[in-house]
Each structure stands twice: as structure tokens, then as C-alpha cells.
Backbone as CSV, one residue per row, in Angstrom:
resi,resn,N_x,N_y,N_z,CA_x,CA_y,CA_z,C_x,C_y,C_z
1,MET,-33.276,163.101,-155.245,-32.464,164.011,-155.937,-31.248,163.424,-156.423
2,LYS,-30.805,163.640,-157.571,-29.598,163.040,-158.232,-28.362,163.394,-157.614
3,LEU,-28.239,164.697,-157.055,-27.070,165.169,-156.320,-26.948,164.510,-154.989
4,LEU,-28.130,164.192,-154.332,-28.131,163.502,-153.106,-27.643,162.098,-153.146
5,ALA,-28.022,161.371,-154.209,-27.706,160.028,-154.545,-26.153,159.988,-154.787
6,LEU,-25.670,160.869,-155.676,-24.095,161.113,-155.894,-23.489,161.425,-154.548
7,LEU,-24.080,162.300,-153.658,-23.477,162.575,-152.410,-23.301,161.289,-151.502
8,ALA,-24.350,160.594,-151.542,-24.294,159.379,-150.595,-23.250,158.396,-151.016
9,THR,-23.334,158.247,-152.374,-22.329,157.276,-152.978,-20.874,157.703,-152.866
10,SER,-20.643,159.011,-153.052,-19.366,159.418,-153.080,-18.872,159.466,-151.579
11,THR,-19.768,159.807,-150.608,-19.418,159.874,-149.348,-18.862,158.547,-148.710
12,ILE,-19.688,157.525,-149.114,-19.257,156.204,-148.687,-17.929,155.691,-149.339
13,ALA,-17.842,156.044,-150.649,-16.750,155.549,-151.283,-15.366,156.415,-151.177
14,ALA,-15.489,157.537,-150.500,-14.537,158.451,-150.462,-13.393,157.901,-149.761
15,THR,-13.631,157.515,-148.484,-12.602,156.790,-147.429,-13.331,155.840,-146.667
16,SER,-12.633,154.950,-146.119,-13.150,153.976,-145.119,-13.529,154.582,-143.946
17,VAL,-12.830,155.699,-143.429,-13.289,156.442,-142.276,-14.779,156.963,-142.633
18,LEU,-15.055,157.529,-143.739,-16.282,158.236,-143.894,-17.308,157.055,-143.823
19,ALA,-17.019,155.855,-144.594,-18.041,154.765,-144.407,-18.216,154.218,-142.939
20,GLU,-17.193,154.404,-142.031,-17.330,153.883,-140.871,-18.369,154.825,-139.933
21,ASP,-18.250,156.126,-140.393,-19.059,157.027,-139.663,-20.518,156.989,-140.130
22,THR,-20.885,156.256,-141.105,-22.285,156.167,-141.373,-23.022,155.511,-140.303
23,ARG,-24.006,156.032,-139.756,-24.949,155.497,-138.630,-26.304,155.089,-139.083
24,GLN,-26.873,154.026,-138.515,-28.221,153.746,-138.611,-28.990,154.488,-137.781
25,LEU,-30.370,154.487,-138.014,-31.304,155.227,-137.230,-31.222,154.829,-135.744
26,ASP,-31.188,153.600,-135.624,-31.198,153.041,-134.162,-29.844,153.174,-133.477
27,ALA,-28.830,153.590,-134.253,-27.470,153.748,-133.631,-27.028,155.180,-133.422
28,HIS,-28.037,156.172,-133.605,-27.699,157.541,-133.459,-27.189,157.879,-132.101
29,GLU,-26.558,158.987,-131.972,-25.956,159.503,-130.687,-26.782,160.749,-130.355
30,HIS,-27.470,160.917,-129.152,-28.111,162.055,-128.727,-27.175,163.230,-128.856
31,GLY,-27.566,164.386,-129.178,-26.898,165.688,-129.342,-26.017,165.751,-130.511
32,VAL,-25.938,164.642,-131.429,-25.048,164.707,-132.647,-25.907,164.528,-133.873
33,GLY,-25.853,165.666,-134.795,-26.555,165.336,-136.084,-25.528,165.208,-137.074
34,GLN,-25.996,164.837,-138.280,-25.164,164.674,-139.497,-25.448,165.560,-140.682
35,LEU,-24.580,166.240,-141.317,-24.913,166.987,-142.413,-23.995,166.667,-143.518
36,ASN,-24.615,166.248,-144.659,-23.695,165.963,-145.925,-23.960,166.924,-146.925
37,ILE,-22.845,167.437,-147.471,-22.977,168.696,-148.448,-22.198,168.238,-149.657
38,ALA,-22.892,168.516,-150.889,-22.059,168.155,-152.019,-22.360,169.463,-153.108
39,PHE,-21.132,169.964,-153.574,-21.037,171.054,-154.372,-20.928,170.558,-155.718
40,ASP,-21.772,170.938,-156.754,-21.787,170.443,-158.055,-22.114,171.768,-159.019
41,GLY,-21.154,172.336,-159.598,-21.362,173.533,-160.304,-22.064,174.581,-159.479
42,GLN,-23.183,175.157,-159.936,-23.865,176.097,-159.128,-24.874,175.639,-158.150
43,GLN,-24.802,174.316,-158.013,-25.831,173.742,-157.080,-25.148,173.151,-155.882
44,ILE,-25.783,173.270,-154.728,-25.348,172.621,-153.376,-26.480,171.703,-152.973
45,ALA,-26.186,170.414,-152.782,-27.131,169.568,-152.181,-26.752,169.150,-150.755
46,LEU,-27.779,169.245,-149.995,-27.491,168.947,-148.479,-28.554,167.916,-148.076
47,GLU,-27.913,167.093,-147.087,-28.831,165.973,-146.571,-28.566,166.069,-145.100
48,PHE,-29.412,166.235,-144.138,-29.360,166.335,-142.701,-30.159,165.342,-141.994
49,HIS,-29.533,164.801,-141.008,-30.133,163.838,-140.032,-30.025,164.446,-138.610
50,ALA,-31.010,164.279,-137.795,-30.818,164.564,-136.257,-31.676,163.684,-135.479
51,PRO,-31.288,163.311,-134.273,-32.055,162.409,-133.439,-33.164,163.332,-132.882
52,GLY,-34.553,162.744,-132.836,-35.537,163.415,-132.268,-35.448,164.235,-131.063
53,ALA,-34.664,163.561,-130.048,-34.314,164.230,-128.923,-33.683,165.679,-129.073
54,ASP,-32.863,165.737,-130.100,-32.034,166.988,-130.410,-33.060,168.043,-130.821
55,ILE,-34.127,167.710,-131.541,-35.054,168.598,-132.255,-36.215,168.957,-131.365
56,VAL,-36.807,168.012,-130.857,-38.099,168.304,-130.138,-37.931,167.938,-128.620
57,GLY,-36.832,167.260,-128.166,-36.706,166.902,-126.911,-37.208,165.599,-126.422
58,PHE,-37.763,164.839,-127.462,-38.254,163.518,-127.188,-38.007,162.515,-128.462
59,GLU,-37.979,161.254,-128.231,-37.856,160.345,-129.416,-38.979,159.450,-129.469
60,TYR,-40.046,159.387,-128.677,-41.201,158.558,-128.795,-41.967,159.172,-129.762
61,ALA,-42.878,158.294,-130.388,-44.056,158.762,-131.359,-44.773,159.864,-130.715
62,ALA,-44.992,161.092,-131.431,-45.808,162.043,-130.928,-47.145,161.589,-130.515
63,GLU,-47.685,161.764,-129.282,-49.031,161.240,-128.939,-49.850,162.393,-128.494
64,SER,-49.384,163.301,-127.877,-50.374,164.349,-127.346,-50.369,165.511,-128.494
65,ALA,-51.309,166.326,-128.237,-51.571,167.457,-129.179,-50.208,168.376,-129.143
66,GLN,-49.726,168.521,-127.795,-48.502,169.364,-127.750,-47.378,168.689,-128.394
67,ASP,-47.122,167.390,-128.240,-45.976,166.756,-129.107,-46.193,166.829,-130.564
68,ARG,-47.428,166.666,-130.987,-47.632,166.793,-132.462,-47.286,168.146,-133.059
69,ALA,-47.741,169.199,-132.167,-47.623,170.560,-132.404,-46.040,170.851,-132.606
70,ALA,-45.296,170.295,-131.567,-43.874,170.356,-131.554,-43.210,169.910,-132.754
71,VAL,-43.681,168.768,-133.241,-43.098,168.045,-134.330,-43.296,168.803,-135.636
72,ASP,-44.742,169.236,-135.726,-45.035,170.107,-136.961,-44.141,171.398,-137.060
73,THR,-43.967,172.000,-135.802,-43.186,173.213,-135.916,-41.802,172.805,-136.330
74,ALA,-41.190,171.768,-135.794,-39.742,171.370,-136.090,-39.624,171.106,-137.529
75,VAL,-40.476,170.309,-138.107,-40.472,169.937,-139.458,-40.516,171.218,-140.437
76,ALA,-41.425,172.100,-140.070,-41.516,173.427,-140.767,-40.219,174.186,-140.740
77,THR,-39.618,174.107,-139.554,-38.345,174.926,-139.409,-37.274,174.338,-140.076
78,LEU,-37.151,172.999,-140.072,-36.013,172.311,-140.788,-36.287,172.338,-142.349
79,ALA,-37.468,172.671,-142.847,-37.691,173.002,-144.292,-37.277,174.340,-144.729
80,ARG,-36.556,175.036,-143.934,-35.996,176.495,-144.159,-34.527,176.358,-143.904
81,PRO,-33.732,175.824,-144.805,-32.279,175.438,-144.605,-31.519,176.856,-144.477
82,LEU,-31.670,177.830,-145.023,-30.765,178.987,-145.055,-31.065,179.681,-143.716
83,ASP,-32.134,179.467,-142.925,-32.331,180.007,-141.748,-31.524,179.116,-140.638
84,LEU,-31.183,177.883,-140.896,-30.362,176.919,-140.010,-28.923,176.968,-140.365
85,PHE,-28.710,176.963,-141.562,-27.249,176.929,-142.128,-27.077,178.060,-142.994
86,ALA,-26.642,179.096,-142.442,-26.485,180.426,-143.073,-25.084,180.486,-144.047
87,LEU,-25.407,180.929,-145.227,-24.319,181.003,-146.161,-23.908,182.497,-146.360
88,PRO,-22.651,182.865,-146.811,-22.330,184.261,-147.106,-23.343,184.962,-148.141
89,ASP,-23.731,186.107,-147.885,-24.502,186.818,-148.879,-23.942,186.895,-150.256
90,ALA,-22.599,186.882,-150.383,-21.771,187.126,-151.562,-22.174,185.783,-152.417
91,ALA,-22.449,184.749,-151.874,-22.700,183.606,-152.742,-23.938,183.684,-153.565
92,GLY,-24.934,184.448,-153.122,-26.197,184.573,-153.728,-26.894,183.326,-153.999
93,CYS,-27.035,182.525,-152.828,-27.767,181.329,-152.764,-29.273,181.359,-152.526
94,SER,-30.020,180.537,-153.193,-31.470,180.387,-152.858,-31.839,178.864,-152.860
95,VAL,-32.971,178.660,-152.274,-33.517,177.456,-152.109,-34.184,176.967,-153.297
96,VAL,-33.928,175.810,-154.001,-34.663,175.393,-155.025,-35.677,174.365,-154.534
97,GLN,-35.285,173.421,-153.644,-36.175,172.414,-153.172,-35.734,172.094,-151.642
98,ALA,-36.725,171.965,-150.823,-36.420,171.629,-149.443,-37.523,170.771,-148.899
99,ALA,-37.145,169.669,-148.320,-38.028,168.615,-147.779,-37.604,168.148,-146.397
100,ALA,-38.424,168.110,-145.382,-38.074,167.456,-144.158,-39.228,166.704,-143.583
101,ALA,-38.638,165.769,-142.730,-39.702,164.693,-142.269,-39.112,164.068,-140.894
102,LEU,-40.186,163.552,-140.185,-39.813,162.806,-139.036,-39.873,161.307,-139.442
103,GLU,-38.812,160.675,-139.229,-38.932,159.326,-139.459,-38.914,158.354,-138.068
104,SER,-39.481,157.368,-138.065,-39.490,156.382,-136.948,-38.625,155.309,-137.405
105,GLU,-38.211,154.369,-136.334,-37.375,153.228,-136.621,-37.742,152.237,-137.697
106,ASP,-39.018,152.237,-137.924,-39.618,151.279,-138.948,-39.627,151.935,-140.291
107,GLY,-39.038,153.186,-140.404,-38.815,153.777,-141.795,-39.942,154.650,-142.253
108,HIS,-41.135,154.581,-141.528,-42.224,155.503,-141.909,-41.956,156.806,-141.573
109,ASP,-42.431,157.659,-142.347,-42.523,159.174,-142.158,-43.661,159.514,-141.426
110,ASP,-43.430,159.953,-140.245,-44.567,160.433,-139.258,-45.193,161.650,-139.751
111,HIS,-44.369,162.689,-140.024,-44.766,164.014,-140.551,-43.736,164.445,-141.543
112,ASP,-44.228,165.043,-142.701,-43.232,165.701,-143.484,-43.704,166.988,-144.184
113,HIS,-42.702,167.796,-144.615,-43.018,169.195,-145.114,-42.070,169.321,-146.421
114,GLU,-42.626,169.652,-147.407,-41.883,169.893,-148.574,-42.115,171.306,-149.131
115,GLU,-41.153,171.937,-149.618,-41.366,173.212,-150.450,-40.426,173.124,-151.548
116,HIS,-41.205,173.641,-152.809,-40.411,173.770,-153.935,-40.488,175.154,-154.439
117,ALA,-39.454,175.736,-154.813,-39.343,177.040,-155.391,-39.534,177.141,-156.954
118,HIS,-40.531,177.852,-157.383,-40.803,177.894,-158.837,-40.994,179.337,-158.980
119,ASP,-39.973,179.905,-159.938,-39.881,181.266,-160.101,-39.892,182.066,-158.669
120,ASP,-40.880,182.911,-158.443,-40.958,183.666,-157.270,-42.070,183.280,-156.331
121,HIS,-42.490,181.981,-156.354,-43.455,181.609,-155.278,-43.025,180.101,-154.704
122,ASN,-43.525,179.953,-153.676,-43.385,178.719,-152.896,-44.619,177.794,-152.836
123,HIS,-44.617,176.593,-153.031,-45.694,175.779,-152.882,-45.350,174.802,-151.538
124,ALA,-46.296,174.925,-150.512,-45.970,173.814,-149.555,-46.948,172.845,-149.362
125,GLU,-46.514,171.591,-148.832,-47.426,170.528,-148.937,-47.180,169.916,-147.475
126,HIS,-48.300,169.712,-146.774,-48.132,169.007,-145.590,-48.773,167.589,-145.551
127,ALA,-48.146,166.529,-144.974,-48.523,165.336,-144.921,-48.495,164.726,-143.584
128,HIS,-49.449,164.144,-142.982,-49.410,163.707,-141.694,-50.067,162.282,-141.559
129,ASP,-49.227,161.361,-140.943,-49.762,160.010,-140.673,-49.934,159.779,-139.229
130,ASP,-50.893,158.957,-138.728,-50.987,158.769,-137.309,-50.245,157.412,-137.011
131,HIS,-49.074,157.632,-136.442,-48.327,156.519,-135.892,-48.201,156.653,-134.380
132,ALA,-49.314,157.132,-133.653,-49.134,157.587,-132.287,-48.822,156.242,-131.413
133,ASP,-49.278,155.087,-131.939,-49.203,153.914,-131.091,-47.847,153.115,-131.259
134,GLU,-46.869,153.753,-132.239,-45.725,153.083,-132.438,-44.680,153.629,-131.439
135,ALA,-43.691,152.727,-130.983,-42.685,153.062,-129.960,-41.280,153.172,-130.841
136,GLY,-40.237,153.603,-130.225,-38.880,153.666,-130.761,-38.517,154.881,-130.890
137,HIS,-37.140,154.774,-131.553,-36.525,156.077,-131.678,-36.968,156.790,-132.967
138,THR,-36.996,158.151,-133.071,-37.276,158.843,-134.097,-36.125,159.766,-134.687
139,GLU,-36.054,160.123,-135.859,-35.032,160.796,-136.311,-35.553,161.859,-137.378
140,PHE,-35.152,163.090,-137.382,-35.499,164.007,-138.324,-34.545,163.928,-139.539
141,HIS,-35.154,164.063,-140.737,-34.351,163.824,-141.827,-34.804,165.065,-142.934
142,ALA,-33.900,165.670,-143.460,-34.070,166.781,-144.475,-33.246,166.760,-145.471
143,GLU,-33.695,167.114,-146.700,-32.873,167.139,-147.974,-33.098,168.614,-148.506
144,TYR,-31.992,169.184,-149.030,-32.157,170.510,-149.584,-31.384,170.574,-150.908
145,LEU,-31.974,171.383,-151.784,-31.082,171.695,-152.941,-31.120,173.340,-153.081
146,LEU,-29.890,173.742,-153.253,-29.727,175.155,-153.335,-29.039,175.557,-154.600
147,THR,-29.333,176.678,-155.155,-28.560,177.180,-156.292,-27.855,178.530,-155.980
148,CYS,-26.737,178.678,-156.386,-25.812,179.921,-155.904,-25.170,180.536,-157.128
149,ALA,-25.388,181.832,-157.199,-24.726,182.640,-158.191,-23.373,182.432,-158.131
150,ASP,-22.569,182.455,-157.059,-21.094,182.315,-156.926,-20.842,181.177,-155.773
151,PRO,-20.953,179.985,-156.102,-20.697,178.903,-155.042,-19.278,179.011,-154.513
152,SER,-18.296,179.596,-155.172,-16.961,179.749,-154.517,-16.861,180.693,-153.456
153,ALA,-18.064,181.503,-153.262,-18.138,182.438,-152.203,-18.619,181.906,-150.932
154,VAL,-18.955,180.604,-150.992,-19.350,179.848,-149.770,-18.242,179.309,-149.105
155,THR,-17.490,180.314,-148.464,-16.375,180.063,-147.616,-16.578,179.669,-146.260
156,LYS,-17.750,179.821,-145.748,-18.185,179.373,-144.407,-19.678,179.095,-144.400
157,ILE,-20.055,178.414,-143.401,-21.376,178.235,-143.203,-21.524,178.443,-141.556
158,THR,-22.473,179.315,-141.260,-22.805,179.526,-139.876,-23.922,178.807,-139.499
159,PHE,-23.836,177.929,-138.355,-24.811,177.060,-137.853,-25.795,177.645,-136.854
160,ALA,-26.725,178.430,-137.352,-27.852,179.055,-136.579,-28.667,177.946,-135.909
161,TYR,-28.496,176.791,-136.601,-29.193,175.364,-136.100,-29.030,175.310,-134.600
162,PHE,-27.838,175.586,-134.101,-27.637,175.411,-132.613,-28.555,176.512,-131.848
163,ASP,-28.698,177.673,-132.289,-29.602,178.651,-131.604,-31.046,178.191,-131.614
164,THR,-31.483,177.433,-132.807,-32.814,177.210,-132.870,-33.205,175.854,-132.108
165,PHE,-32.136,175.043,-132.060,-32.482,173.587,-131.277,-31.429,173.511,-130.140
166,PRO,-31.774,173.896,-128.894,-30.829,173.972,-127.777,-30.490,172.502,-127.371
167,ASN,-30.988,171.504,-127.780,-30.502,170.193,-127.321,-29.370,169.559,-128.279
168,ALA,-29.221,170.269,-129.409,-28.291,169.896,-130.426,-26.830,170.479,-129.824
169,LEU,-25.923,169.411,-129.869,-24.561,169.869,-129.323,-23.443,169.795,-130.463
170,GLU,-23.649,169.004,-131.400,-22.627,168.719,-132.588,-23.231,168.408,-133.783
171,VAL,-22.547,168.808,-135.011,-23.097,168.195,-136.243,-21.690,167.684,-136.951
172,GLU,-21.758,166.390,-137.352,-20.692,165.761,-137.978,-21.035,166.179,-139.471
173,VAL,-19.979,166.827,-140.090,-20.298,167.258,-141.527,-19.325,166.562,-142.520
174,GLN,-19.876,166.220,-143.660,-19.080,165.600,-144.805,-19.266,166.473,-145.965
175,VAL,-18.204,166.950,-146.613,-18.238,167.933,-147.696,-17.610,167.327,-148.882
176,ILE,-18.352,167.421,-150.009,-17.786,166.865,-151.177,-17.702,167.950,-152.346
177,SER,-16.544,168.142,-152.853,-16.391,169.312,-153.757,-15.343,168.702,-155.004
178,ASP,-14.941,169.534,-155.857,-14.080,169.143,-156.804,-12.835,168.695,-156.307
179,VAL,-12.440,169.138,-155.250,-11.150,168.882,-154.441,-11.149,167.593,-153.790
180,GLY,-12.345,166.950,-153.559,-12.342,165.670,-152.941,-13.355,165.795,-151.739
181,ALA,-13.291,164.818,-150.906,-14.311,164.852,-149.568,-13.544,164.988,-148.461
182,THR,-14.076,165.785,-147.470,-13.423,166.180,-146.340,-14.509,166.041,-145.096
183,SER,-14.373,165.683,-143.930,-15.158,165.488,-142.843,-14.723,166.643,-141.684
184,PHE,-15.812,167.120,-141.143,-15.715,168.101,-140.038,-16.554,167.809,-138.922
185,GLU,-16.339,168.426,-137.756,-17.254,168.465,-136.547,-17.463,169.843,-136.271
186,VAL,-18.692,170.309,-136.150,-19.059,171.703,-135.802,-19.717,171.506,-134.636
187,GLU,-19.196,172.292,-133.522,-19.950,172.290,-132.177,-20.714,173.454,-131.888
188,ARG,-21.481,173.269,-130.803,-22.326,174.509,-130.313,-21.432,175.658,-129.932
189,ASP,-20.225,175.512,-129.366,-19.510,176.568,-128.908,-18.579,177.176,-129.988
190,ALA,-18.517,176.594,-131.097,-18.013,177.203,-132.296,-18.703,176.719,-133.532
191,PRO,-19.834,177.546,-133.685,-20.812,177.118,-134.825,-20.507,177.556,-136.067
192,THR,-19.259,177.795,-136.715,-18.925,178.265,-137.853,-18.149,177.094,-138.630
193,LEU,-18.472,176.791,-139.806,-17.642,175.737,-140.661,-16.984,176.485,-141.671
194,ASP,-15.544,176.377,-141.440,-14.575,177.036,-142.533,-14.469,176.098,-143.807
195,LEU,-15.039,176.596,-144.812,-14.901,175.919,-146.120,-13.837,176.410,-147.141
196,ARG,-13.001,177.353,-146.618,-11.894,177.831,-147.481,-10.865,176.666,-147.829
197,GLY,-10.615,176.581,-149.081,-9.664,175.442,-149.616,-10.476,174.274,-150.193
198,MET,-11.922,174.545,-150.150,-12.796,173.307,-150.761,-12.987,173.652,-152.139
199,PHE,-12.440,174.697,-152.704,-12.693,174.990,-153.998,-11.549,175.025,-154.892
């Protein structure tokens, strides 16, 4: 997505502090996810990363049927951004595109789920690769594109994410808007991000 490429470039270029916060898959911190948000006109692009342990309780490659089912459920849940990151109704936001995947250290997508919104129907695709014999850390990755009738009404984001995934403790958030780039930390015990002043 063009917006996500802009988001990544702008996030790194915005400040040296933001660049220092960029973490590699093998350097992630359990309990801590990352959410990048870019506002561009009526569109909002989001990119989300979280350690496998935060989402499904383990980081090894899913081997058992129970593990694979947990991963499939998690990927499908992560493909529904407005259920995890709730925006004010007044903004009138809807999902244009959502994709979620489980990635292993070698960069392969173990499981992914994509949804595209076209007019009034959704089309879902599921893809599964068998990497059960691979070891190492896994990380969930999701990208979302939203369109909003009134983006300036996005004065807060409520992180229902913490209710959905009990192992998640914190999300490091980077927001880019017309007024610049700002970083935040949203924690389980204070799950609302205040975005007033970002427009």
C-alpha cells in the first residue's frame, strides 16, 4: 500500500528517536506490540506488529491442530481492525482493505488472511503454508486501510485489542498526520489513545 510505504519512510525520517525504536523481528519484546498510523486526507493507513506470544501464547511454529487453529483464529481476528482499534462513530470510518499474517524469523508467512471491501461485500482469501518443522520466533503482522467521512473526528482510539489478547501489555504507537509525527505508548490499564491536537 502506498500509504504504508509513506508511513514507514516518514516514521523513520521523522526523528532519530523514532528510527531507534524500529525493532527487528528477532529483537521484539514480549507483551509489546507496535502500531503505525498515517492520516492522509480521508484515508487512514495502519500497520501493526505483535509477538506471537502476545497473540496466541507461543512463538514456535504451530505444530498441533490446536496450535494451528489458534493461529487461524488470531489471523482472522487481526483482519478486523475496527474490532481491535475502535474509532469514534462520528468519524464514519470503514475498512477498505485488511490483511493479517503470521511471520516467522525467516520472513515466510505461515498463515495469512486478507479482506478487501468492494461496495457492500467482502471477499476473503485464506492461505496456509506448512512450516511446522521451522523453529524460532514468530510475529503477527497486519496492514489496514480505512476511509473516513470525517477523519478529524478521530480524536481517540480505544484499544479493545487488550481485551481480545490477554498477553498483550503495551502498544508503541507512531502517528503521522499533517501536523507531524508523534509517538505514544498505550498500556493495558489505560487503553485509550488521545489524538486531539493531531489535526
